PDB file of N, CA, C and O in Angstrom:
ATOM      1  N   MET A   1     166.270  69.284  30.249  1.00  0.00           N
ATOM      2  CA  MET A   1     165.154  68.846  29.421  1.00  0.00           C
ATOM      3  C   MET A   1     164.962  69.862  28.298  1.00  0.00           C
ATOM      4  O   MET A   1     164.934  71.068  28.544  1.00  0.00           O
ATOM      5  N   ASP A   2     164.834  69.382  27.096  1.00  0.00           N
ATOM      6  CA  ASP A   2     164.607  70.248  25.944  1.00  0.00           C
ATOM      7  C   ASP A   2     163.120  70.357  25.655  1.00  0.00           C
ATOM      8  O   ASP A   2     162.380  69.381  25.780  1.00  0.00           O
ATOM      9  N   GLY A   3     162.690  71.544  25.269  1.00  0.00           N
ATOM     10  CA  GLY A   3     161.309  71.758  24.882  1.00  0.00           C
ATOM     11  C   GLY A   3     160.366  71.736  26.065  1.00  0.00           C
ATOM     12  O   GLY A   3     160.790  71.655  27.217  1.00  0.00           O
ATOM     13  N   PRO A   4     159.068  71.809  25.761  1.00  0.00           N
ATOM     14  CA  PRO A   4     158.068  71.847  26.824  1.00  0.00           C
ATOM     15  C   PRO A   4     157.959  70.498  27.538  1.00  0.00           C
ATOM     16  O   PRO A   4     158.345  69.458  27.003  1.00  0.00           O
ATOM     17  N   ASP A   5     157.430  70.544  28.741  1.00  0.00           N
ATOM     18  CA  ASP A   5     157.165  69.310  29.471  1.00  0.00           C
ATOM     19  C   ASP A   5     156.103  68.526  28.707  1.00  0.00           C
ATOM     20  O   ASP A   5     155.438  69.074  27.828  1.00  0.00           O
ATOM     21  N   LEU A   6     155.944  67.272  29.034  1.00  0.00           N
ATOM     22  CA  LEU A   6     155.009  66.378  28.365  1.00  0.00           C
ATOM     23  C   LEU A   6     154.237  65.637  29.449  1.00  0.00           C
ATOM     24  O   LEU A   6     154.841  65.102  30.380  1.00  0.00           O
ATOM     25  N   ILE A   7     152.936  65.597  29.345  1.00  0.00           N
ATOM     26  CA  ILE A   7     152.123  64.881  30.332  1.00  0.00           C
ATOM     27  C   ILE A   7     152.293  63.380  30.108  1.00  0.00           C
ATOM     28  O   ILE A   7     152.104  62.880  28.999  1.00  0.00           O
ATOM     29  N   LEU A   8     152.659  62.660  31.192  1.00  0.00           N
ATOM     30  CA  LEU A   8     152.909  61.224  31.071  1.00  0.00           C
ATOM     31  C   LEU A   8     151.853  60.339  31.724  1.00  0.00           C
ATOM     32  O   LEU A   8     151.481  59.303  31.172  1.00  0.00           O
ATOM     33  N   VAL A   9     151.364  60.745  32.910  1.00  0.00           N
ATOM     34  CA  VAL A   9     150.438  59.887  33.639  1.00  0.00           C
ATOM     35  C   VAL A   9     149.431  60.716  34.430  1.00  0.00           C
ATOM     36  O   VAL A   9     149.679  61.874  34.764  1.00  0.00           O
ATOM     37  N   ALA A  10     148.305  60.102  34.717  1.00  0.00           N
ATOM     38  CA  ALA A  10     147.335  60.698  35.632  1.00  0.00           C
ATOM     39  C   ALA A  10     147.905  60.597  37.042  1.00  0.00           C
ATOM     40  O   ALA A  10     148.701  59.705  37.334  1.00  0.00           O
ATOM     41  N   ALA A  11     147.495  61.512  37.914  1.00  0.00           N
ATOM     42  CA  ALA A  11     148.020  61.506  39.278  1.00  0.00           C
ATOM     43  C   ALA A  11     146.998  62.060  40.249  1.00  0.00           C
ATOM     44  O   ALA A  11     146.113  62.834  39.883  1.00  0.00           O
ATOM     45  N   VAL A  12     147.144  61.642  41.499  1.00  0.00           N
ATOM     46  CA  VAL A  12     146.346  62.180  42.591  1.00  0.00           C
ATOM     47  C   VAL A  12     147.325  62.579  43.689  1.00  0.00           C
ATOM     48  O   VAL A  12     148.183  61.796  44.096  1.00  0.00           O
ATOM     49  N   ARG A  13     147.174  63.824  44.161  1.00  0.00           N
ATOM     50  CA  ARG A  13     147.989  64.282  45.287  1.00  0.00           C
ATOM     51  C   ARG A  13     147.109  64.198  46.534  1.00  0.00           C
ATOM     52  O   ARG A  13     146.076  64.860  46.634  1.00  0.00           O
ATOM     53  N   TYR A  14     147.547  63.370  47.476  1.00  0.00           N
ATOM     54  CA  TYR A  14     146.812  63.172  48.716  1.00  0.00           C
ATOM     55  C   TYR A  14     147.127  64.293  49.706  1.00  0.00           C
ATOM     56  O   TYR A  14     148.167  64.943  49.597  1.00  0.00           O
ATOM     57  N   PRO A  15     146.235  64.521  50.668  1.00  0.00           N
ATOM     58  CA  PRO A  15     146.394  65.658  51.584  1.00  0.00           C
ATOM     59  C   PRO A  15     147.739  65.674  52.316  1.00  0.00           C
ATOM     60  O   PRO A  15     148.220  66.742  52.694  1.00  0.00           O
ATOM     61  N   TRP A  16     148.341  64.525  52.515  1.00  0.00           N
ATOM     62  CA  TRP A  16     149.619  64.462  53.225  1.00  0.00           C
ATOM     63  C   TRP A  16     150.815  64.650  52.287  1.00  0.00           C
ATOM     64  O   TRP A  16     151.966  64.522  52.703  1.00  0.00           O
ATOM     65  N   GLY A  17     150.523  64.959  50.997  1.00  0.00           N
ATOM     66  CA  GLY A  17     151.571  65.299  50.039  1.00  0.00           C
ATOM     67  C   GLY A  17     152.004  64.179  49.106  1.00  0.00           C
ATOM     68  O   GLY A  17     152.700  64.431  48.122  1.00  0.00           O
ATOM     69  N   GLU A  18     151.607  62.955  49.396  1.00  0.00           N
ATOM     70  CA  GLU A  18     151.986  61.833  48.532  1.00  0.00           C
ATOM     71  C   GLU A  18     151.294  61.969  47.176  1.00  0.00           C
ATOM     72  O   GLU A  18     150.107  62.283  47.098  1.00  0.00           O
ATOM     73  N   ILE A  19     152.055  61.727  46.119  1.00  0.00           N
ATOM     74  CA  ILE A  19     151.507  61.751  44.766  1.00  0.00           C
ATOM     75  C   ILE A  19     151.544  60.329  44.234  1.00  0.00           C
ATOM     76  O   ILE A  19     152.599  59.697  44.179  1.00  0.00           O
ATOM     77  N   VAL A  20     150.383  59.841  43.846  1.00  0.00           N
ATOM     78  CA  VAL A  20     150.252  58.488  43.327  1.00  0.00           C
ATOM     79  C   VAL A  20     149.826  58.586  41.874  1.00  0.00           C
ATOM     80  O   VAL A  20     148.911  59.339  41.539  1.00  0.00           O
ATOM     81  N   THR A  21     150.486  57.827  41.009  1.00  0.00           N
ATOM     82  CA  THR A  21     150.201  57.915  39.576  1.00  0.00           C
ATOM     83  C   THR A  21     149.584  56.619  39.057  1.00  0.00           C
ATOM     84  O   THR A  21     149.701  55.559  39.672  1.00  0.00           O
ATOM     85  N   GLY A  22     148.930  56.737  37.916  1.00  0.00           N
ATOM     86  CA  GLY A  22     148.332  55.588  37.253  1.00  0.00           C
ATOM     87  C   GLY A  22     147.865  55.975  35.863  1.00  0.00           C
ATOM     88  O   GLY A  22     147.937  57.141  35.475  1.00  0.00           O
ATOM     89  N   ARG A  23     147.396  55.009  35.132  1.00  0.00           N
ATOM     90  CA  ARG A  23     146.914  55.283  33.774  1.00  0.00           C
ATOM     91  C   ARG A  23     145.743  56.254  33.799  1.00  0.00           C
ATOM     92  O   ARG A  23     145.654  57.160  32.970  1.00  0.00           O
ATOM     93  N   ARG A  24     144.854  56.057  34.749  1.00  0.00           N
ATOM     94  CA  ARG A  24     143.686  56.909  34.919  1.00  0.00           C
ATOM     95  C   ARG A  24     143.562  57.265  36.396  1.00  0.00           C
ATOM     96  O   ARG A  24     144.118  56.570  37.246  1.00  0.00           O
ATOM     97  N   HIS A  25     142.849  58.326  36.707  1.00  0.00           N
ATOM     98  CA  HIS A  25     142.628  58.693  38.100  1.00  0.00           C
ATOM     99  C   HIS A  25     141.895  57.573  38.831  1.00  0.00           C
ATOM    100  O   HIS A  25     142.179  57.285  39.994  1.00  0.00           O
ATOM    101  N   ARG A  26     140.972  56.960  38.151  1.00  0.00           N
ATOM    102  CA  ARG A  26     140.212  55.855  38.739  1.00  0.00           C
ATOM    103  C   ARG A  26     141.151  54.729  39.165  1.00  0.00           C
ATOM    104  O   ARG A  26     140.946  54.117  40.213  1.00  0.00           O
ATOM    105  N   ASN A  27     142.178  54.451  38.364  1.00  0.00           N
ATOM    106  CA  ASN A  27     143.131  53.402  38.709  1.00  0.00           C
ATOM    107  C   ASN A  27     143.911  53.743  39.979  1.00  0.00           C
ATOM    108  O   ASN A  27     144.219  52.863  40.782  1.00  0.00           O
ATOM    109  N   VAL A  28     144.225  55.018  40.151  1.00  0.00           N
ATOM    110  CA  VAL A  28     144.921  55.455  41.362  1.00  0.00           C
ATOM    111  C   VAL A  28     144.032  55.189  42.580  1.00  0.00           C
ATOM    112  O   VAL A  28     144.489  54.610  43.566  1.00  0.00           O
ATOM    113  N   TYR A  29     142.775  55.607  42.515  1.00  0.00           N
ATOM    114  CA  TYR A  29     141.870  55.407  43.641  1.00  0.00           C
ATOM    115  C   TYR A  29     141.659  53.921  43.942  1.00  0.00           C
ATOM    116  O   TYR A  29     141.560  53.533  45.106  1.00  0.00           O
ATOM    117  N   GLU A  30     141.591  53.098  42.904  1.00  0.00           N
ATOM    118  CA  GLU A  30     141.442  51.659  43.113  1.00  0.00           C
ATOM    119  C   GLU A  30     142.664  51.084  43.809  1.00  0.00           C
ATOM    120  O   GLU A  30     142.529  50.259  44.713  1.00  0.00           O
ATOM    121  N   ALA A  31     143.857  51.507  43.401  1.00  0.00           N
ATOM    122  CA  ALA A  31     145.094  51.019  44.021  1.00  0.00           C
ATOM    123  C   ALA A  31     145.178  51.451  45.482  1.00  0.00           C
ATOM    124  O   ALA A  31     145.593  50.673  46.342  1.00  0.00           O
ATOM    125  N   MET A  32     144.789  52.678  45.757  1.00  0.00           N
ATOM    126  CA  MET A  32     144.843  53.162  47.134  1.00  0.00           C
ATOM    127  C   MET A  32     143.791  52.462  47.993  1.00  0.00           C
ATOM    128  O   MET A  32     144.030  52.216  49.175  1.00  0.00           O
ATOM    129  N   ALA A  33     142.639  52.139  47.423  1.00  0.00           N
ATOM    130  CA  ALA A  33     141.604  51.422  48.169  1.00  0.00           C
ATOM    131  C   ALA A  33     142.107  50.049  48.604  1.00  0.00           C
ATOM    132  O   ALA A  33     141.762  49.566  49.682  1.00  0.00           O
ATOM    133  N   LEU A  34     142.920  49.428  47.764  1.00  0.00           N
ATOM    134  CA  LEU A  34     143.503  48.133  48.133  1.00  0.00           C
ATOM    135  C   LEU A  34     144.437  48.269  49.327  1.00  0.00           C
ATOM    136  O   LEU A  34     144.696  47.290  50.028  1.00  0.00           O
ATOM    137  N   LYS A  35     144.941  49.470  49.563  1.00  0.00           N
ATOM    138  CA  LYS A  35     145.798  49.740  50.729  1.00  0.00           C
ATOM    139  C   LYS A  35     144.978  50.245  51.916  1.00  0.00           C
ATOM    140  O   LYS A  35     145.535  50.580  52.961  1.00  0.00           O
ATOM    141  N   GLY A  36     143.644  50.298  51.751  1.00  0.00           N
ATOM    142  CA  GLY A  36     142.772  50.725  52.830  1.00  0.00           C
ATOM    143  C   GLY A  36     142.468  52.213  52.845  1.00  0.00           C
ATOM    144  O   GLY A  36     141.830  52.693  53.782  1.00  0.00           O
ATOM    145  N   ILE A  37     142.904  52.958  51.833  1.00  0.00           N
ATOM    146  CA  ILE A  37     142.661  54.399  51.768  1.00  0.00           C
ATOM    147  C   ILE A  37     141.528  54.639  50.775  1.00  0.00           C
ATOM    148  O   ILE A  37     141.723  54.567  49.562  1.00  0.00           O
ATOM    149  N   THR A  38     140.337  54.926  51.311  1.00  0.00           N
ATOM    150  CA  THR A  38     139.173  55.076  50.437  1.00  0.00           C
ATOM    151  C   THR A  38     138.640  56.501  50.382  1.00  0.00           C
ATOM    152  O   THR A  38     137.866  56.828  49.482  1.00  0.00           O
ATOM    153  N   SER A  39     139.031  57.345  51.311  1.00  0.00           N
ATOM    154  CA  SER A  39     138.537  58.725  51.306  1.00  0.00           C
ATOM    155  C   SER A  39     139.232  59.532  50.218  1.00  0.00           C
ATOM    156  O   SER A  39     140.433  59.397  49.982  1.00  0.00           O
ATOM    157  N   ARG A  40     138.452  60.361  49.574  1.00  0.00           N
ATOM    158  CA  ARG A  40     139.010  61.280  48.578  1.00  0.00           C
ATOM    159  C   ARG A  40     139.048  62.702  49.109  1.00  0.00           C
ATOM    160  O   ARG A  40     139.404  63.628  48.379  1.00  0.00           O
ATOM    161  N   ASP A  41     138.686  62.885  50.372  1.00  0.00           N
ATOM    162  CA  ASP A  41     138.676  64.217  50.981  1.00  0.00           C
ATOM    163  C   ASP A  41     140.062  64.845  50.907  1.00  0.00           C
ATOM    164  O   ASP A  41     141.047  64.248  51.342  1.00  0.00           O
ATOM    165  N   GLY A  42     140.131  66.030  50.364  1.00  0.00           N
ATOM    166  CA  GLY A  42     141.391  66.762  50.280  1.00  0.00           C
ATOM    167  C   GLY A  42     142.308  66.326  49.150  1.00  0.00           C
ATOM    168  O   GLY A  42     143.393  66.883  48.987  1.00  0.00           O
ATOM    169  N   CYS A  43     141.890  65.342  48.369  1.00  0.00           N
ATOM    170  CA  CYS A  43     142.709  64.884  47.243  1.00  0.00           C
ATOM    171  C   CYS A  43     142.615  65.879  46.088  1.00  0.00           C
ATOM    172  O   CYS A  43     141.575  66.498  45.866  1.00  0.00           O
ATOM    173  N   GLU A  44     143.702  66.017  45.374  1.00  0.00           N
ATOM    174  CA  GLU A  44     143.722  66.889  44.206  1.00  0.00           C
ATOM    175  C   GLU A  44     144.113  66.049  42.996  1.00  0.00           C
ATOM    176  O   GLU A  44     145.179  65.434  42.976  1.00  0.00           O
ATOM    177  N   GLU A  45     143.251  66.028  41.996  1.00  0.00           N
ATOM    178  CA  GLU A  45     143.529  65.278  40.778  1.00  0.00           C
ATOM    179  C   GLU A  45     144.348  66.125  39.820  1.00  0.00           C
ATOM    180  O   GLU A  45     144.164  67.339  39.726  1.00  0.00           O
ATOM    181  N   GLY A  46     145.247  65.472  39.120  1.00  0.00           N
ATOM    182  CA  GLY A  46     146.076  66.157  38.142  1.00  0.00           C
ATOM    183  C   GLY A  46     146.851  65.155  37.316  1.00  0.00           C
ATOM    184  O   GLY A  46     146.395  64.040  37.064  1.00  0.00           O
ATOM    185  N   PHE A  47     148.024  65.575  36.904  1.00  0.00           N
ATOM    186  CA  PHE A  47     148.883  64.753  36.058  1.00  0.00           C
ATOM    187  C   PHE A  47     150.330  65.003  36.438  1.00  0.00           C
ATOM    188  O   PHE A  47     150.657  66.018  37.054  1.00  0.00           O
ATOM    189  N   VAL A  48     151.191  64.073  36.066  1.00  0.00           N
ATOM    190  CA  VAL A  48     152.631  64.260  36.253  1.00  0.00           C
ATOM    191  C   VAL A  48     153.270  64.295  34.875  1.00  0.00           C
ATOM    192  O   VAL A  48     152.968  63.478  34.006  1.00  0.00           O
ATOM    193  N   GLY A  49     154.160  65.262  34.699  1.00  0.00           N
ATOM    194  CA  GLY A  49     154.865  65.414  33.434  1.00  0.00           C
ATOM    195  C   GLY A  49     156.186  64.665  33.421  1.00  0.00           C
ATOM    196  O   GLY A  49     156.620  64.114  34.433  1.00  0.00           O
ATOM    197  N   ARG A  50     156.801  64.657  32.276  1.00  0.00           N
ATOM    198  CA  ARG A  50     158.105  64.017  32.080  1.00  0.00           C
ATOM    199  C   ARG A  50     159.130  64.564  33.070  1.00  0.00           C
ATOM    200  O   ARG A  50     160.045  63.847  33.474  1.00  0.00           O
ATOM    201  N   SER A  51     158.984  65.816  33.458  1.00  0.00           N
ATOM    202  CA  SER A  51     159.901  66.464  34.399  1.00  0.00           C
ATOM    203  C   SER A  51     159.719  65.970  35.830  1.00  0.00           C
ATOM    204  O   SER A  51     160.550  66.251  36.693  1.00  0.00           O
ATOM    205  N   GLY A  52     158.628  65.231  36.089  1.00  0.00           N
ATOM    206  CA  GLY A  52     158.316  64.791  37.446  1.00  0.00           C
ATOM    207  C   GLY A  52     157.433  65.766  38.194  1.00  0.00           C
ATOM    208  O   GLY A  52     157.093  65.532  39.353  1.00  0.00           O
ATOM    209  N   THR A  53     157.057  66.856  37.546  1.00  0.00           N
ATOM    210  CA  THR A  53     156.221  67.880  38.152  1.00  0.00           C
ATOM    211  C   THR A  53     154.769  67.432  38.197  1.00  0.00           C
ATOM    212  O   THR A  53     154.254  66.867  37.232  1.00  0.00           O
ATOM    213  N   PHE A  54     154.102  67.693  39.344  1.00  0.00           N
ATOM    214  CA  PHE A  54     152.665  67.469  39.454  1.00  0.00           C
ATOM    215  C   PHE A  54     151.961  68.712  38.948  1.00  0.00           C
ATOM    216  O   PHE A  54     152.288  69.827  39.356  1.00  0.00           O
ATOM    217  N   TYR A  55     150.995  68.525  38.062  1.00  0.00           N
ATOM    218  CA  TYR A  55     150.178  69.624  37.533  1.00  0.00           C
ATOM    219  C   TYR A  55     148.721  69.369  37.873  1.00  0.00           C
ATOM    220  O   TYR A  55     148.241  68.244  37.732  1.00  0.00           O
ATOM    221  N   THR A  56     148.005  70.401  38.320  1.00  0.00           N
ATOM    222  CA  THR A  56     146.559  70.283  38.492  1.00  0.00           C
ATOM    223  C   THR A  56     145.953  70.030  37.112  1.00  0.00           C
ATOM    224  O   THR A  56     146.635  70.175  36.098  1.00  0.00           O
ATOM    225  N   ARG A  57     144.703  69.661  37.074  1.00  0.00           N
ATOM    226  CA  ARG A  57     144.042  69.434  35.775  1.00  0.00           C
ATOM    227  C   ARG A  57     144.116  70.688  34.897  1.00  0.00           C
ATOM    228  O   ARG A  57     144.344  70.597  33.691  1.00  0.00           O
ATOM    229  N   GLU A  58     143.923  71.851  35.511  1.00  0.00           N
ATOM    230  CA  GLU A  58     143.935  73.102  34.746  1.00  0.00           C
ATOM    231  C   GLU A  58     145.341  73.414  34.214  1.00  0.00           C
ATOM    232  O   GLU A  58     145.501  73.771  33.047  1.00  0.00           O
ATOM    233  N   ALA A  59     146.344  73.278  35.066  1.00  0.00           N
ATOM    234  CA  ALA A  59     147.723  73.535  34.634  1.00  0.00           C
ATOM    235  C   ALA A  59     148.164  72.503  33.593  1.00  0.00           C
ATOM    236  O   ALA A  59     148.895  72.831  32.658  1.00  0.00           O
ATOM    237  N   ALA A  60     147.715  71.258  33.761  1.00  0.00           N
ATOM    238  CA  ALA A  60     148.061  70.201  32.805  1.00  0.00           C
ATOM    239  C   ALA A  60     147.492  70.497  31.423  1.00  0.00           C
ATOM    240  O   ALA A  60     148.086  70.129  30.410  1.00  0.00           O
ATOM    241  N   THR A  61     146.343  71.161  31.384  1.00  0.00           N
ATOM    242  CA  THR A  61     145.775  71.552  30.092  1.00  0.00           C
ATOM    243  C   THR A  61     146.765  72.431  29.329  1.00  0.00           C
ATOM    244  O   THR A  61     147.016  72.212  28.144  1.00  0.00           O
ATOM    245  N   ARG A  62     147.324  73.425  30.017  1.00  0.00           N
ATOM    246  CA  ARG A  62     148.284  74.333  29.365  1.00  0.00           C
ATOM    247  C   ARG A  62     149.546  73.589  28.929  1.00  0.00           C
ATOM    248  O   ARG A  62     150.087  73.855  27.856  1.00  0.00           O
ATOM    249  N   VAL A  63     150.012  72.656  29.765  1.00  0.00           N
ATOM    250  CA  VAL A  63     151.206  71.871  29.415  1.00  0.00           C
ATOM    251  C   VAL A  63     150.926  71.017  28.190  1.00  0.00           C
ATOM    252  O   VAL A  63     151.742  70.961  27.271  1.00  0.00           O
ATOM    253  N   ALA A  64     149.776  70.350  28.172  1.00  0.00           N
ATOM    254  CA  ALA A  64     149.428  69.467  27.053  1.00  0.00           C
ATOM    255  C   ALA A  64     149.251  70.250  25.751  1.00  0.00           C
ATOM    256  O   ALA A  64     149.600  69.758  24.678  1.00  0.00           O
ATOM    257  N   ILE A  65     148.713  71.460  25.843  1.00  0.00           N
ATOM    258  CA  ILE A  65     148.595  72.303  24.646  1.00  0.00           C
ATOM    259  C   ILE A  65     149.988  72.685  24.157  1.00  0.00           C
ATOM    260  O   ILE A  65     150.274  72.591  22.963  1.00  0.00           O
ATOM    261  N   SER A  66     150.848  73.109  25.062  1.00  0.00           N
ATOM    262  CA  SER A  66     152.210  73.511  24.710  1.00  0.00           C
ATOM    263  C   SER A  66     152.984  72.359  24.075  1.00  0.00           C
ATOM    264  O   SER A  66     153.776  72.563  23.155  1.00  0.00           O
ATOM    265  N   ALA A  67     152.745  71.143  24.578  1.00  0.00           N
ATOM    266  CA  ALA A  67     153.433  69.958  24.045  1.00  0.00           C
ATOM    267  C   ALA A  67     152.727  69.377  22.831  1.00  0.00           C
ATOM    268  O   ALA A  67     153.168  68.376  22.266  1.00  0.00           O
ATOM    269  N   ARG A  68     151.627  70.011  22.431  1.00  0.00           N
ATOM    270  CA  ARG A  68     150.834  69.563  21.284  1.00  0.00           C
ATOM    271  C   ARG A  68     150.237  68.166  21.473  1.00  0.00           C
ATOM    272  O   ARG A  68     150.063  67.404  20.522  1.00  0.00           O
ATOM    273  N   GLN A  69     149.933  67.861  22.733  1.00  0.00           N
ATOM    274  CA  GLN A  69     149.267  66.600  23.024  1.00  0.00           C
ATOM    275  C   GLN A  69     147.765  66.706  22.811  1.00  0.00           C
ATOM    276  O   GLN A  69     147.086  65.711  22.557  1.00  0.00           O
ATOM    277  N   ILE A  70     147.259  67.933  22.918  1.00  0.00           N
ATOM    278  CA  ILE A  70     145.845  68.203  22.650  1.00  0.00           C
ATOM    279  C   ILE A  70     145.763  69.467  21.807  1.00  0.00           C
ATOM    280  O   ILE A  70     146.744  70.197  21.663  1.00  0.00           O
ATOM    281  N   SER A  71     144.606  69.711  21.263  1.00  0.00           N
ATOM    282  CA  SER A  71     144.382  70.854  20.381  1.00  0.00           C
ATOM    283  C   SER A  71     144.551  72.174  21.129  1.00  0.00           C
ATOM    284  O   SER A  71     144.203  72.283  22.305  1.00  0.00           O
ATOM    285  N   ALA A  72     145.078  73.156  20.446  1.00  0.00           N
ATOM    286  CA  ALA A  72     145.290  74.487  21.031  1.00  0.00           C
ATOM    287  C   ALA A  72     143.982  75.164  21.409  1.00  0.00           C
ATOM    288  O   ALA A  72     143.988  76.087  22.223  1.00  0.00           O
ATOM    289  N   ASP A  73     142.864  74.733  20.843  1.00  0.00           N
ATOM    290  CA  ASP A  73     141.587  75.365  21.174  1.00  0.00           C
ATOM    291  C   ASP A  73     140.843  74.624  22.291  1.00  0.00           C
ATOM    292  O   ASP A  73     139.679  74.913  22.565  1.00  0.00           O
ATOM    293  N   HIS A  74     141.518  73.674  22.926  1.00  0.00           N
ATOM    294  CA  HIS A  74     140.906  72.943  24.039  1.00  0.00           C
ATOM    295  C   HIS A  74     140.628  73.905  25.185  1.00  0.00           C
ATOM    296  O   HIS A  74     141.448  74.771  25.491  1.00  0.00           O
ATOM    297  N   SER A  75     139.483  73.752  25.809  1.00  0.00           N
ATOM    298  CA  SER A  75     139.174  74.567  26.973  1.00  0.00           C
ATOM    299  C   SER A  75     138.741  73.651  28.106  1.00  0.00           C
ATOM    300  O   SER A  75     138.276  72.535  27.875  1.00  0.00           O
ATOM    301  N   GLY A  76     138.899  74.129  29.318  1.00  0.00           N
ATOM    302  CA  GLY A  76     138.500  73.351  30.482  1.00  0.00           C
ATOM    303  C   GLY A  76     139.622  72.489  31.010  1.00  0.00           C
ATOM    304  O   GLY A  76     140.716  72.434  30.448  1.00  0.00           O
ATOM    305  N   ALA A  77     139.319  71.816  32.109  1.00  0.00           N
ATOM    306  CA  ALA A  77     140.301  70.961  32.774  1.00  0.00           C
ATOM    307  C   ALA A  77     140.571  69.707  31.947  1.00  0.00           C
ATOM    308  O   ALA A  77     139.684  69.186  31.271  1.00  0.00           O
ATOM    309  N   LEU A  78     141.800  69.242  32.016  1.00  0.00           N
ATOM    310  CA  LEU A  78     142.226  68.072  31.253  1.00  0.00           C
ATOM    311  C   LEU A  78     141.724  66.781  31.882  1.00  0.00           C
ATOM    312  O   LEU A  78     141.727  66.640  33.105  1.00  0.00           O
ATOM    313  N   ASN A  79     141.296  65.846  31.053  1.00  0.00           N
ATOM    314  CA  ASN A  79     140.920  64.494  31.460  1.00  0.00           C
ATOM    315  C   ASN A  79     141.842  63.512  30.748  1.00  0.00           C
ATOM    316  O   ASN A  79     142.270  63.759  29.621  1.00  0.00           O
ATOM    317  N   SER A  80     142.143  62.409  31.401  1.00  0.00           N
ATOM    318  CA  SER A  80     143.057  61.436  30.792  1.00  0.00           C
ATOM    319  C   SER A  80     142.527  60.911  29.466  1.00  0.00           C
ATOM    320  O   SER A  80     143.308  60.589  28.570  1.00  0.00           O
ATOM    321  N   GLU A  81     141.203  60.822  29.334  1.00  0.00           N
ATOM    322  CA  GLU A  81     140.626  60.311  28.088  1.00  0.00           C
ATOM    323  C   GLU A  81     140.938  61.220  26.898  1.00  0.00           C
ATOM    324  O   GLU A  81     140.912  60.777  25.750  1.00  0.00           O
ATOM    325  N   GLN A  82     141.234  62.491  27.177  1.00  0.00           N
ATOM    326  CA  GLN A  82     141.581  63.419  26.105  1.00  0.00           C
ATOM    327  C   GLN A  82     143.010  63.191  25.609  1.00  0.00           C
ATOM    328  O   GLN A  82     143.353  63.575  24.491  1.00  0.00           O
ATOM    329  N   LEU A  83     143.827  62.575  26.432  1.00  0.00           N
ATOM    330  CA  LEU A  83     145.197  62.233  26.030  1.00  0.00           C
ATOM    331  C   LEU A  83     145.297  60.812  25.515  1.00  0.00           C
ATOM    332  O   LEU A  83     145.961  60.543  24.515  1.00  0.00           O
ATOM    333  N   TRP A  84     144.626  59.904  26.214  1.00  0.00           N
ATOM    334  CA  TRP A  84     144.705  58.483  25.906  1.00  0.00           C
ATOM    335  C   TRP A  84     143.295  57.913  25.871  1.00  0.00           C
ATOM    336  O   TRP A  84     142.691  57.704  26.923  1.00  0.00           O
ATOM    337  N   PRO A  85     142.756  57.655  24.675  1.00  0.00           N
ATOM    338  CA  PRO A  85     141.378  57.141  24.577  1.00  0.00           C
ATOM    339  C   PRO A  85     141.199  55.864  25.400  1.00  0.00           C
ATOM    340  O   PRO A  85     142.136  55.083  25.570  1.00  0.00           O
ATOM    341  N   LEU A  86     139.986  55.667  25.904  1.00  0.00           N
ATOM    342  CA  LEU A  86     139.677  54.468  26.661  1.00  0.00           C
ATOM    343  C   LEU A  86     139.840  53.232  25.783  1.00  0.00           C
ATOM    344  O   LEU A  86     139.469  53.235  24.610  1.00  0.00           O
ATOM    345  N   THR A  87     140.398  52.184  26.365  1.00  0.00           N
ATOM    346  CA  THR A  87     140.503  50.908  25.657  1.00  0.00           C
ATOM    347  C   THR A  87     139.145  50.215  25.733  1.00  0.00           C
ATOM    348  O   THR A  87     138.324  50.572  26.578  1.00  0.00           O
ATOM    349  N   PRO A  88     138.889  49.229  24.865  1.00  0.00           N
ATOM    350  CA  PRO A  88     137.626  48.493  24.966  1.00  0.00           C
ATOM    351  C   PRO A  88     137.428  47.862  26.349  1.00  0.00           C
ATOM    352  O   PRO A  88     136.309  47.833  26.862  1.00  0.00           O
ATOM    353  N   ALA A  89     138.503  47.361  26.947  1.00  0.00           N
ATOM    354  CA  ALA A  89     138.399  46.751  28.283  1.00  0.00           C
ATOM    355  C   ALA A  89     138.000  47.792  29.325  1.00  0.00           C
ATOM    356  O   ALA A  89     137.181  47.505  30.198  1.00  0.00           O
ATOM    357  N   GLU A  90     138.563  48.992  29.246  1.00  0.00           N
ATOM    358  CA  GLU A  90     138.202  50.053  30.187  1.00  0.00           C
ATOM    359  C   GLU A  90     136.744  50.449  30.000  1.00  0.00           C
ATOM    360  O   GLU A  90     136.016  50.631  30.976  1.00  0.00           O
ATOM    361  N   LYS A  91     136.320  50.579  28.755  1.00  0.00           N
ATOM    362  CA  LYS A  91     134.925  50.938  28.493  1.00  0.00           C
ATOM    363  C   LYS A  91     133.981  49.910  29.090  1.00  0.00           C
ATOM    364  O   LYS A  91     132.987  50.274  29.718  1.00  0.00           O
ATOM    365  N   ALA A  92     134.280  48.625  28.903  1.00  0.00           N
ATOM    366  CA  ALA A  92     133.422  47.556  29.419  1.00  0.00           C
ATOM    367  C   ALA A  92     133.413  47.562  30.943  1.00  0.00           C
ATOM    368  O   ALA A  92     132.354  47.429  31.556  1.00  0.00           O
ATOM    369  N   LYS A  93     134.570  47.713  31.552  1.00  0.00           N
ATOM    370  CA  LYS A  93     134.652  47.697  33.008  1.00  0.00           C
ATOM    371  C   LYS A  93     133.915  48.881  33.610  1.00  0.00           C
ATOM    372  O   LYS A  93     133.180  48.726  34.585  1.00  0.00           O
ATOM    373  N   TRP A  94     134.102  50.047  33.042  1.00  0.00           N
ATOM    374  CA  TRP A  94     133.503  51.244  33.606  1.00  0.00           C
ATOM    375  C   TRP A  94     131.999  51.278  33.376  1.00  0.00           C
ATOM    376  O   TRP A  94     131.255  51.849  34.173  1.00  0.00           O
ATOM    377  N   ARG A  95     131.561  50.672  32.299  1.00  0.00           N
ATOM    378  CA  ARG A  95     130.121  50.610  32.011  1.00  0.00           C
ATOM    379  C   ARG A  95     129.454  49.638  32.999  1.00  0.00           C
ATOM    380  O   ARG A  95     128.326  49.862  33.439  1.00  0.00           O
ATOM    381  N   ASP A  96     130.179  48.547  33.342  1.00  0.00           N
ATOM    382  CA  ASP A  96     129.619  47.509  34.199  1.00  0.00           C
ATOM    383  C   ASP A  96     129.792  47.787  35.696  1.00  0.00           C
ATOM    384  O   ASP A  96     129.198  47.100  36.527  1.00  0.00           O
ATOM    385  N   GLY A  97     130.579  48.762  36.029  1.00  0.00           N
ATOM    386  CA  GLY A  97     130.684  48.992  37.459  1.00  0.00           C
ATOM    387  C   GLY A  97     131.869  49.710  37.853  1.00  0.00           C
ATOM    388  O   GLY A  97     132.071  49.965  39.040  1.00  0.00           O
TER     389      GLY A  97
END
């Protein structure tokens, strides 16, 4: 791989080690709930890069800065909305429930 890694998707790492990805963290939890997994205990939110590496929100911030996906002066943990703005449909759904 040439150059820095690039953040591709939101991800949740479950306590048993499984990493599930989706457009947003909320989408991951919704998909897992459909499989009967509703507890978030022990889950770690983060992102997966082009390399396939799971990054915590904090580590993903550094990756996204290095890849110029977000501003170099960004501080704090990364949120998917900072990489990919909410669509009108997402805004409506999240506002309504």
